[in-house]
N, C-alpha and C positions, 0 to 999 in steps of 0.2 A: 440231682442236677446242680452243678456248681454254677453259682452266679455271682456278679458284682454289679451293683451293690446288693445288700442283703434284701430280702423280700420286704415290701412295704405295703401298707394298706392306704387307701385314700383317706384324707384328712376328714371328710364328711360322709361317712357311710350311710347307706340307706337303712335306717333303723326300724322300719315299720312295714308291715305287708302293703299298706296303701302306697307308700312311697315306692316300694319295689314294683307294685302294679302300675303306677304312673311312668316309672322309667322304662318298664317293659313295653308300655304303649308307645313310648317315644321311639324305641328300637323298632317297633312294628311299623311305625310311620316312616322312619328312615329307610327301612328295607322296602316298603311299599313304593316310595319315591325313586330310590336309587337302583333297585332291581325290578320291582314289580311294574313300574311305569317306564323307566328309561330303557330297560332291555326287553322284558317280556311283552309289553304293550306294543313294541315295534314289530313283533313277529307277524300279526295279521296286517300290519300296515305296509310291510315290505312288498307283498305281491300287488297291493293296491296302488303303490307308487308306480309300478310298471304298467298296470292296467289303465290308469288315468294319464299315462304319458309323461310323468314327471322324470323318470329315469329308465334306463335299460335294466335288463335282468341282472347283469353283472355289477352295475353301479349301485343298483339297490341293495344287492348283497353286500357290497363294499361298505355301505352305510351301516349295515348290521355288524360287519366286522370291526368298523371304526369304534363302535362303543366298547367292544372287547379289548381293543388296543388301548382305549382310554382307561379301561377297568384295570389293565395291568399297570399303567402309570399311577393311577390313584392308590392301588394296593401297595406298590413299592414306596410311594411318597407318604402314605398315611402315618407310619410310625415316626418318620422324620419330622413331619409337620407337628405331630403331637408333642415333640420335645421342645418346640419353639412357641406354640400357641395353645390356648385353652381348647381342650377337646370338644367341650360344649359348644364353643364359639365356631370351631371348625365344622362341626356337624351341621350347624344352622347354615352356614355359608354354603356348604356343599349341597345341601338340599335346595337352596335358592338358585345355585348354578343349574342344577338339573331342571328346575321349573323354567328358568329363562331360556334354556336350550330349546324347549318345545316351541315357545313363542317366536324364537329366532328363525325357525324353520317354516313359518307360515307363507313366505313370499316366494312363489315358484320361479320368479324371474331372476333370483340371485344365483351366482355361480355354484357349481357343484362343490368346490372347495369350501364354501361357506357352510353348506350342510355337513360335509365331512368333519370339519373342525368342531362344529357344534355337537355332533354325535360323539366325537372324541371326549369333549368336555363333559357330556352327560355320563360317559363311561368312567372318567376320572372321579366324578362325584360319587358314583355307585361303588367303585372300587374302594375308595377311601372311607365311605360310610360303612361298608361291609368290614373293613379291617379294624375300624375303630368302635363301632356301636356296640356289637356284642360283648366284647371284653369290658367295656365301660359299665355294664350292668351286671354281668355274671359274677364279677369279682365281689359284689356285695351280697350275693345270694347263697343261702345254705346249699350244701352239695346235694341234699335230698330234693331240692326244688329246681335245680339247674336244668335238668332235662326237660321239664314242663315249660319253664320260661323260655328256653332256647327254641323249642317248637313254636311257642306262641308268637315269639318275635318274627320268625320266618314265615308266619302266615301272611306277612305283607307281600311275599311272593305270589301266594295263592290268590290274594285279592287283586293283584295286578293282572294275573292271567284271566280271572273271571271278568274283571272290567273290560279287558281287551276283547275277549271272545264274545261278550254280550253286547257291547256298545259299538264295536267297530262296524259291523254291517249297517247298523242304524245311521251312525255318523257319516259314513262314507256316502250315503245318498245326497248329502248336501256338500260333498267335496272335501278334499284333503285338508284345506286350511282349517275347516272346523275340527278335524281330528286333532291337529296340533294344538289348537286353541283349547280343546277340552282336556288333553293331557296336561298341558301347562297349568290350566286352572286347578285340576285335581292335585297336581304336585304343589301348587302355591297354597291351596287350602290345608293340605296335610303339613306343610312347613309351618304355617301359622299356628295350627292347632298344637303342634308338638314343640313350639318355640321355647316355652318354659317348663317343659316336662323332662328335659334331659338331666341326668344326675350330675352332681358336682365333679369337676375334673380333679384327678389326683395331681400331686406336685410333679413338675415336669422334670424328669431326669431319665437317663439312659439305663437300660438293663443289659448287660453283656451276657449273651448266652454262649455256652460251650456245648454245641449240639452233640448228641450221641448218634451212632450209625442208624438206630431205629428212627430217629428224628428226621433224618434225611430221606429215608424210605417213606415216612409219613408225607413229606412234601411231594415226593415222586408219585405216590399213590393218589394224592388229592389232585395232581395234574392230570393223571390218567382218567380219573373220574370226570374231570372237567371235559375231556375229549369225548367221554362216553354219553354225556348229557346234551351235547350240542345239537344232535339231530332234531329232537323234539323241542328243546329249549329256544333254539334260534330259527331253524329252517323248516319246521313242521308245516306251517300254513303255506309257505311258498311252495314246498314240495306238492302238497295236495292241491293247491290252487292252480299252479302253473304246470308243474311236471306231469301231474296226473290229469290235468285239464278240468278240474271240478269246480273252479271259481272261488273267489274270496270268501263268499258266504259260506259254502260247504267247509272251506278250510277252517273258518272261524268257528264252526260248529264243533269240529273235532278238537280245536283248541279249548273249547269249553269243557269237553271230556277230560282233557289234560288238566284243566283247572279243578274239575271235580275230584280227580285223583289227588291233586295237590292239597285239596281241603281234607280229604279223608286220611291221607298219608301221615301227616304230623300227629293226628289224634291216635291213629292205630299204632304207629311206631313208638309214639310215647308211652302207651300202655304196655306194649311189648317190652320196651326197654326197662320199665319198672319190674317186670316179671323175670326176664332172663338176662338182663344186663346190657350195657352199652355196646360192647364189642360184638357179641352175637347179633344184636339188632342191626348194627352197621353191615355186618355180612349179609344179613337178610335183604337189606336195602340195595346192596351191590348186586346181588343175584337178581333181584326184581328189575333193576335198570338193565342188566345184561339181557334178560329175557325181552324187555321192552324194545331195546334197540335192534336185537336179533330179529324180532318179528318183522320189522321194516324190510329186512331182506327176503322174508319168506313169501310174502304176498302183498297184493295191494287191494284186496277186497275190503269193504267197509267194516265188516266184523273184526278183521285182523287189525286194521288201522285203529279201530275204537279201543281194542284191547291193548294195543301198543301205547296209545295215548293215555289210557287210564293207569297202566302200570307205571309208565314214565313219571306221571304226576304223583302217583303213590310213593315212588322211591326218591325222586329228586329233593324235596324239602327235607326229608328225613336224612339224606346224605349230608346236606348242608349243616343241619343242626347237629348231626352226629359227629361230623369232623370238628365242629366248633367246640363241642364238649370234649372230644378227645384231645384237642390242643390244650384245653385248660387242664386236663389231667397231667399231660406232659409237663405243663408249666407249674404243677403243684399248686394251683389256685392263685398264684401271684399275678396281680393285675399288670404290672409293667412288663414282666416276662411274657405274660400271655398275649399282651398287645403286640410285642415284637415278633413273637413266634406265629400268632395268627396273621400278622401282616405278611410274613413270608409265605405262609400256607396259601393265603389269598392270591398272592402274586404268582405262585405256582399254578393255582387253579386258572388264573386269568391267562397265563402263558399257554396252558393246555387248550383252553378255549380259542385263543387267538390263532394258534397253529391250525386247529381244525377248521375255524372259520375262514381264515385267509387262504387256506389250501382249497376250500370249497369254492371260494370266489374265483381263484385261478382256474379251477376245472370248469366252472360255468363260462368264464370268459373264453377259454381255450375250445371247449367242445359245444358251447351253446346250450340252449334249453333242451330238455329231454335227452341230454347226453349222459356222460359217465360220472358227472359230479355227485349226485346224491347216492348212487350205488357204492361208489368209492368210499364216501363219507360214512355210510351205514357200516361198511365192512371194517373200516379203521376204528370206528367208535366201539363196535362189538369186540374187536381184538383188544382195545384199550381196557375195557371193563373186565374182560377175562384176566388180563394181567393184574389189574388192580385187586381182583379177588384173590389171585395167587399171592400177591404181595402181603395181604392182610395177615396171612399165616407166618410171614417172616418178621413182622413187627411185633416185638415182645411187649411193649408198653402201650 
């Protein structure tokens, strides 16, 4: 890959296993706040906002989509901001923004636009954190350890799902404001714990990347994967609670199954990757996600839903970590190039998610509850995963 300037290393590398472990814990905390709480914890809250009379079905779904729109903005802005400011300082501020966004939503009397803008802000924080945090640590890690550390970092997603699925039914008994307060408090505590754990920032300079055709296909594939994970990632609890009429508590229990898969997935796929390699492992995760979303079209029985949830949780974190590691392979391990490349990949992911989510919001608004919205989403997501699997054989590197 031809680049200008020449590859460079950070001025203060992480030179011991303890420092690498501390930095990995910081990424874990950032992912927990920016994705685990800001996005995944909202999934069981979405139908509860409708049930408690805060918003209609379509406006509640719009708040979920608003986070994805913000995620796209954050992914696009991350690399540009990193050239102007310290990455370490940026990550701290972004985590604070996510924490504040929860506290800002506690007052039901405020207009809808207030909630929408704060959901966008939480997405901006999550998108920029995802674009910047992983490359900041992986650049300092030996190639043999990158898969393990990438998987550990993304356990923050798994923790967010578990927290949401386990705590939401309990917190909702005391009202929606308590939920916002609890999420904000968790985000603030995680921000405080990780405040001094982030690795030192590299010098701020641009890396000019001349992409290969395979690199563009990589972006397209990651965007298709994003469309494929939207059903369980964003709308699972709402679908079970309202569309199937089983209530928020039952929906949250299925979300816990999704979380259980998300805990097992990184461990299993990490071990598999060490045995058969990264590319075959990513293909395995793609097939798992394809089956998971396809099952949602097949039946609505509890056994099928549980299997779909577990398989989706199994594949999703592995896909995120796998594509993060793949992007570093394409960047040949250079931090500045990887940050720019991963930022574009994250933007592609955000675009795919936003298209699927806003399309679903439109269908909910047009056809109402129990309409065509979710069946169409499941069909589109299944098709997107099928294309992503086919594309993987067209990408050489």
